[in-house]
C-alpha positions in Angstrom: -37.9 34.1 -62.0 -39.1 32.8 -58.6 -37.8 34.2 -55.3 -38.3 31.4 -52.8 -37.9 31.3 -49.0 -35.6 28.3 -48.5 -34.8 28.7 -44.8 -36.1 30.3 -41.7 -34.5 31.1 -38.3 -35.2 33.0 -35.1 -33.2 34.1 -32.0 -34.7 35.1 -28.7 -33.0 36.6 -25.6 -32.6 34.2 -22.7 -34.5 36.4 -20.2 -38.2 36.1 -20.1 -40.3 38.8 -18.4 -43.8 37.8 -17.4 -46.7 40.2 -16.7 -46.4 39.4 -13.0 -42.8 40.8 -13.1 -44.0 44.4 -13.6 -43.6 46.5 -10.5 -46.7 47.4 -8.4 -46.2 51.1 -9.0 -47.0 50.6 -12.7 -50.6 50.0 -11.6 -51.3 47.1 -14.0 -51.9 43.4 -13.6 -51.4 40.1 -15.4 -55.2 39.9 -16.0 -55.5 43.4 -17.5 -52.5 42.9 -19.8 -53.8 39.5 -21.1 -57.4 40.7 -21.6 -56.4 43.9 -23.4 -53.4 42.7 -25.5 -53.2 38.9 -25.4 -49.7 39.1 -24.1 -48.5 37.0 -21.1 -44.7 37.4 -21.4 -41.9 38.8 -23.5 -38.1 38.3 -24.0 -35.8 41.0 -22.8 -32.2 41.4 -24.1 -29.3 41.0 -21.7 -26.3 43.2 -21.6 -24.4 41.1 -24.1 -27.4 40.7 -26.5 -28.0 43.3 -29.2 -30.2 43.5 -32.3 -27.2 42.6 -34.5 -26.1 39.7 -32.4 -29.7 38.3 -32.4 -30.0 38.9 -36.1 -26.7 37.0 -36.7 -28.0 34.0 -34.7 -31.3 34.1 -36.6 -29.5 34.2 -40.0 -27.3 31.3 -38.9 -30.4 29.3 -38.1 -32.0 30.2 -41.4 -28.9 28.9 -43.2 -28.9 25.7 -41.1 -32.5 25.1 -41.8 -32.1 25.6 -45.6 -34.0 23.4 -47.9 -31.8 24.1 -50.9 -30.4 21.1 -52.9 -26.9 21.8 -51.6 -25.6 23.6 -48.5 -25.4 27.4 -48.9 -22.0 28.6 -47.8 -21.8 32.2 -46.6 -19.6 33.3 -49.4 -22.5 32.6 -51.7 -24.7 35.2 -50.0 -25.2 38.2 -52.4 -27.3 40.4 -50.1 -28.1 41.0 -46.5 -30.9 43.4 -45.4 -31.8 44.0 -41.7 -35.1 45.6 -40.9 -34.6 47.3 -37.5 -35.5 50.5 -35.6 -32.9 49.6 -32.9 -29.6 49.1 -34.6 -26.4 48.6 -32.6 -25.1 51.9 -34.0 -27.5 54.8 -34.6 -25.8 55.9 -37.8 -23.3 53.4 -39.2 -22.1 50.7 -39.5 -25.4 49.0 -40.3 -26.5 45.9 -38.5 -26.2 44.1 -41.9 -22.5 44.9 -42.1 -22.0 43.5 -38.6 -23.9 40.4 -39.6 -21.8 40.1 -42.7 -18.6 40.3 -40.7 -19.7 37.5 -38.3 -20.9 35.3 -41.1 -17.9 36.1 -43.2 -20.3 36.6 -46.1 -17.6 38.5 -47.9 -19.4 39.0 -51.3 -22.7 40.4 -49.9 -24.2 43.8 -50.3 -25.4 45.0 -46.9 -27.7 47.7 -45.5 -30.4 48.3 -42.9 -33.9 49.4 -43.6 -36.3 51.2 -41.2 -40.0 50.9 -41.7 -41.1 50.2 -38.1 -43.0 47.0 -37.6 -43.5 46.7 -41.4 -39.7 46.4 -41.8 -39.5 42.7 -42.6 -42.0 43.0 -45.4 -40.3 46.1 -46.9 -37.0 44.3 -46.7 -38.4 41.1 -48.3 -39.8 43.0 -51.3 -36.6 45.1 -51.6 -34.5 41.9 -51.6 -36.6 40.1 -54.1 -36.5 43.2 -56.4 -32.7 43.5 -56.2 -32.2 39.8 -56.7 -34.2 39.9 -59.9 -32.5 43.1 -61.2 -28.9 41.9 -60.4 -29.5 38.2 -61.0 -28.3 37.4 -57.5 -29.0 33.9 -56.2 -29.1 34.1 -52.4 -30.1 36.8 -49.9 -30.6 36.9 -46.1 -33.5 39.1 -44.9 -33.9 39.6 -41.2 -35.9 41.7 -38.7 -34.3 42.4 -35.3 -35.2 44.5 -32.4 -34.1 45.3 -28.8 -37.1 47.5 -28.0 -36.6 47.1 -24.3 -33.7 49.5 -24.6 -36.0 52.3 -25.8 -39.0 51.8 -23.5 -40.2 54.2 -21.0 -40.7 51.6 -18.2 -43.0 54.0 -16.3 -45.5 54.2 -19.2 -47.8 51.3 -18.8 -49.5 52.0 -22.2 -46.3 51.0 -24.0 -43.9 49.1 -21.9 -46.2 46.1 -21.4 -46.5 45.7 -25.2 -43.0 45.2 -26.6 -40.4 42.5 -26.5 -37.0 41.7 -28.1 -36.0 39.2 -30.7 -34.9 38.5 -34.3 -36.1 36.4 -37.2 -34.6 35.7 -40.6 -35.3 34.2 -44.0 -32.9 32.8 -46.6 -34.1 33.7 -50.1 -33.1 31.9 -53.3 -33.6 33.1 -56.8 -34.4 29.9 -58.8 -34.0 31.8 -62.1 -37.1 30.1 -63.5 -40.9 30.6 -63.0 -42.3 27.9 -60.7 -45.5 29.3 -59.1 -43.7 29.2 -55.8 -42.1 31.9 -53.7 -43.0 35.5 -53.1 -46.0 36.6 -55.1 -48.1 39.7 -55.1 -46.7 42.3 -52.6 -48.1 45.6 -51.3 -46.2 48.4 -49.6 -47.6 51.7 -48.4 -47.0 54.7 -46.1 -48.8 57.7 -44.7 -46.4 60.2 -43.2 -49.3 62.3 -41.9 -49.5 59.7 -39.1 -45.9 60.0 -38.1 -46.8 61.5 -34.7 -49.0 58.5 -33.8 -46.1 56.1 -33.2 -42.5 57.2 -33.1 -39.1 57.1 -31.3 -38.3 60.5 -29.9 -34.8 62.1 -30.0 -34.2 60.8 -26.4 -34.7 57.3 -27.8 -38.1 56.5 -26.2 -41.2 55.0 -27.8 -44.4 57.1 -27.9 -47.7 55.8 -29.2 -51.3 57.0 -29.6 -52.9 53.6 -29.0 -56.4 54.3 -30.3 -55.1 55.9 -33.5 -52.7 53.0 -34.2 -55.5 50.4 -33.5 -57.8 52.1 -36.0 -55.0 52.4 -38.6 -53.9 48.8 -38.1 -57.4 47.2 -38.4 -58.2 49.3 -41.5 -55.0 48.5 -43.3 -54.8 44.8 -42.5 -58.4 44.5 -43.9 -57.6 46.5 -47.1 -54.2 44.7 -47.6 -55.8 41.3 -47.3 -58.6 42.2 -49.7 -56.2 43.7 -52.3 -53.7 40.8 -52.2 -56.5 38.3 -52.7 -57.7 40.3 -55.7 -54.2 40.6 -57.2 -53.7 36.8 -57.0 -57.3 36.0 -57.9 -57.7 34.1 -54.7 -60.5 33.6 -52.1 -59.9 33.5 -48.4 -60.4 29.7 -48.5 -57.4 29.4 -50.8 -55.2 30.7 -47.9 -53.8 28.2 -45.5 -52.7 30.8 -42.9 -52.6 34.5 -42.4 -49.5 35.7 -40.5 -50.0 39.3 -39.3 -47.5 41.4 -37.4 -48.0 40.4 -33.8 -49.0 43.6 -32.0 -52.3 43.1 -30.2 -54.8 40.2 -30.3 -57.7 42.6 -30.4 -56.5 44.1 -33.7 -56.4 40.6 -35.2 -59.8 39.8 -33.9 -61.3 43.0 -35.3 -59.6 42.4 -38.7 -61.0 38.8 -38.8 -64.5 40.0 -38.2 -64.3 42.8 -40.8 -62.9 40.3 -43.4 -65.4 37.6 -42.4 -62.5 35.1 -42.3 -62.2 32.4 -39.7 -60.1 33.7 -36.8 -58.4 30.2 -36.8 -56.6 31.2 -39.9 -54.8 34.0 -38.1 -51.6 32.8 -36.6 -51.0 34.1 -33.1 -47.9 33.8 -30.9 -47.7 37.3 -29.2 -48.7 35.6 -25.9 -45.1 34.5 -25.5 -43.2 37.3 -27.2 -45.2 40.5 -27.2 -44.7 43.0 -30.1 -41.2 42.4 -31.5 -41.7 44.9 -34.3 -39.8 44.0 -37.5 -38.9 40.6 -36.0 -42.4 39.5 -35.4 -43.4 38.0 -38.8 -40.1 36.0 -39.3 -40.2 34.8 -35.7 -43.8 33.6 -36.3 -43.0 31.9 -39.6 -40.0 30.1 -38.0 -42.1 29.0 -35.1 -44.6 27.5 -37.6 -41.8 25.6 -39.3 -40.5 24.3 -35.9 -43.9 23.1 -34.9 -44.3 21.2 -38.2 -47.2 23.5 -39.3 -45.4 24.9 -42.4 -45.6 22.5 -45.3 -44.6 22.5 -49.0 -47.5 23.7 -51.1 -48.9 26.0 -48.5 -50.2 29.5 -49.4 -49.6 32.1 -46.7 -50.5 35.7 -46.6 -48.3 38.0 -44.4 -49.2 41.5 -43.5 -47.8 44.2 -41.1 -48.2 47.8 -40.1 -46.0 50.2 -38.1 -44.4 53.5 -37.4 -44.2 55.9 -40.3 -47.0 55.1 -40.6 -46.3 52.2 -42.9 -47.9 49.0 -44.0 -47.3 46.0 -46.3 -48.3 42.5 -47.2 -47.4 39.6 -49.5 -48.6 36.3 -50.7 -46.0 33.5 -50.2 -46.2 30.0 -51.7 -43.9 27.6 -49.9 
């Protein structure tokens, strides 16, 4: 079987918050934020925008952008998984069920998955595995966050980093091997680092920046090396590397350790900041919209996040 990404979509809140919009009492500046993170602006959800509503929009776009031989109607969707740390409801119903209701995808199995910023990769592999086991044909996998709702806006070490948004992918099980689609995948976790990046009971983000930086650089490096070895590939065989968009310095450091041209690392956090589970599908969708994603391309995706968690995959489009 081959599990192929047939459509991509994204949804972003209307409000844009630039670095210059932070209040003076935060004691930061546009120059400092850009030089330390690579971020210039981020999107902030309005009162009527939620992680589920943004995910629904992204899923709708993924269906509209589908490259399948015939249109995929929502009653054909077998599975919906939403990776999120900021669901509309803290317990239930899941965002995936809310998405199902709006799409009227009446035959789909639905649930949310929480793996921090690695959520989309965890969800992608979970969906692929379930599609193979149950012989399902279509699935929607999304990452969606409204992190602005859980920020401590007086903590300059975190509030300048994050943004809101959603991204989604339509997966198709082609039921025959083709060499395309989702290839080797790696997932991992280290619960001993749970206190390095977490959401407290009062729904606020807390982060040990230095510890997360070291963890991220190390695990991006090892994930890329391991995936290349699993697929018997060299760095030159990759067209692009799409990392979770957290901090440009992390990507630069990983590029140097791997001795891979920094030009292969896709970067768009300048305009969005860290959108957690949404960052990789947003980035893939933007590549598609810009005409930079072509049939036959081999792309490596990798992410890291709270938990601590990490993951990566090779995708042949």
